[in-house]
C-alpha positions, -999 to 999 in steps of 0.1 A, spaced: -1 -171 384 -14 -192 412 -35 -163 426 -50 -155 393 -59 -192 386 -75 -195 420 -95 -163 416 -107 -170 382 -117 -205 393 -136 -192 423 -153 -162 407 -155 -171 370 -144 -150 340 -146 -112 346 -153 -85 321 -123 -66 333 -95 -74 357 -79 -44 373 -43 -48 384 -14 -25 393 17 -21 372 34 -52 384 52 -68 354 43 -104 363 6 -97 357 7 -94 319 27 -126 315 2 -145 337 -28 -130 319 -13 -140 285 -8 -175 298 -44 -177 310 -58 -161 279 -72 -130 296 -47 -104 282 -75 -84 266 -94 -81 298 -66 -66 319 -68 -30 329 -40 -12 345 -39 25 354 -30 49 380 -64 53 396 -82 22 385 -71 2 415 -83 27 441 -113 6 451 -90 -23 459 -65 -1 477 -92 16 498 -105 -18 510 -72 -23 527 -73 9 548 -84 -6 581 -57 -32 578 -31 -5 569 -42 15 600 -36 -15 622 -2 -21 606 8 16 613 -2 12 649 18 -20 652 50 -3 640 51 16 673 56 -16 693 87 -36 696 71 -68 707 39 -85 699 32 -91 736 33 -53 742 9 -47 713 -15 -73 726 -15 -58 761 -22 -23 747 -48 -35 722 -68 -54 749 -68 -23 772 -75 1 744 -104 -19 731 -122 -18 765 -115 19 770 -125 28 735 -157 9 737 -165 26 770 -159 61 758 -167 60 721 -202 72 718 -221 79 686 -219 117 689 -234 123 655 -266 104 664 -276 121 697 -281 157 709 -255 176 729 -273 172 762 -276 134 758 -240 131 747 -227 152 777 -248 131 801 -236 98 787 -200 111 786 -201 122 823 -217 89 833 -189 69 815 -162 91 831 -177 86 866 -178 48 860 -142 49 848 -132 68 879 -149 42 901 -130 14 882 -97 31 886 -101 39 923 
């Protein structure tokens, strides 16, 4: 109820409000007078669910770690390594990509030595 009130206050009345099948939504919508605007269906909520994918990916990675400190150590190292080696392969030719990749690997070898 609180969430719906806050959302409607912030964004105004909507033509349609897409929710999942949670049983508390119809009661809240009735109380707010938006029962006719509620749409619930199996695939209607895909846009909302897909917006959470990056978050879900991070959650999945976090499940592998027992402690937050370990995750933070891994994430800090992974970020620097990923940024170093992640090159936009689809935007450059094969020769340029191979040249950049070998330069990054040589620099990485210098850092590790």
